[in-house]
C-alpha positions in Angstrom: 211.9 -3.9 161.1 215.0 -2.2 162.4 213.2 1.2 161.6 210.5 0.4 163.6 212.7 -0.8 166.5 214.4 2.5 165.9 210.9 4.1 166.4 210.1 2.4 169.5 207.4 0.2 168.1 206.2 -2.4 170.8 204.9 -6.1 170.5 206.5 -6.5 167.1 205.4 -9.7 165.4 206.6 -11.4 162.0 204.2 -14.0 160.4 205.4 -15.8 157.7 202.9 -16.0 154.9 204.1 -18.5 152.4 201.9 -21.3 151.9 199.0 -19.4 153.6 198.4 -16.7 151.5 199.5 -15.3 148.0 199.1 -11.6 149.0 202.7 -11.5 150.6 205.7 -13.2 151.9 205.5 -11.9 155.3 203.1 -9.7 157.4 204.7 -7.6 160.1 202.4 -6.1 163.0 203.4 -3.5 165.5 201.8 -0.8 168.0 202.6 2.6 168.9 201.5 4.3 171.7 199.6 7.1 170.0 198.2 7.9 166.8 200.9 10.3 166.4 203.6 7.7 166.9 201.8 5.2 164.4 201.5 8.1 161.6 205.4 8.7 162.2 206.5 5.1 162.2 204.6 4.6 159.0 206.0 7.6 157.2 209.5 6.7 158.1 209.1 3.1 157.1 207.5 4.0 154.0 210.4 6.7 153.3 213.2 4.3 154.3 211.8 1.5 151.8 211.6 4.0 149.2 215.2 5.3 149.8 217.0 2.1 150.6 215.0 -0.7 148.1 213.7 2.1 145.5 210.3 0.8 146.1 207.0 3.0 146.1 204.7 1.5 148.9 200.9 2.0 149.2 199.7 3.3 152.6 196.1 3.3 153.7 194.9 4.7 156.9 197.3 7.4 157.7 195.1 10.5 158.5 193.5 8.9 161.3 196.4 6.5 162.1 194.5 4.2 164.2 195.4 1.2 161.8 197.9 2.0 159.1 198.6 -0.5 156.2 202.0 -0.3 154.4 201.8 -2.5 151.3 205.4 -3.1 150.0 204.7 -6.0 147.7 206.2 -8.9 149.5 205.7 -7.4 152.7 202.6 -6.2 154.4 203.1 -3.9 157.7 200.0 -3.3 160.1 200.9 -0.5 162.5 198.1 0.0 165.2 197.0 1.6 168.5 197.1 -0.9 171.1 193.2 -0.8 171.6 192.7 -1.1 167.9 195.2 -3.9 167.8 193.7 -6.0 170.3 190.0 -5.4 168.8 191.1 -6.7 165.3 193.5 -9.3 166.5 195.2 -10.1 163.2 197.8 -12.6 165.0 195.1 -14.9 166.0 193.2 -14.5 162.5 196.6 -15.5 160.5 197.1 -18.5 163.1 195.2 -20.8 161.2 196.8 -24.5 160.2 198.8 -24.1 163.5 198.4 -25.8 166.6 196.2 -23.9 169.2 198.1 -22.6 172.4 197.5 -24.7 175.4 194.8 -23.7 177.8 195.0 -24.0 181.5 193.3 -26.8 183.2 191.6 -26.8 186.6 
């Protein structure tokens, strides 16, 4: 995740998936301010994973870069433009089984 921090990703979230899904151990969600930044973050992260861990990753969505998915086997990374991230709201989707956030009472 330090690669995403270096690239000034915003609203970085890590969701443990152990016991929730068999697709991966962790899911990382972050936003970039533009399609150019999202594409750049995705490419740099994929290159770093290959260089440092010797793994080839699968990338989906790079041509439009509204939502880029990086599958690194045990970690899945979703990089979004902010509007697209709020529309899909993956954080809420993967929050099942946990207590709901408290709501304001008037």
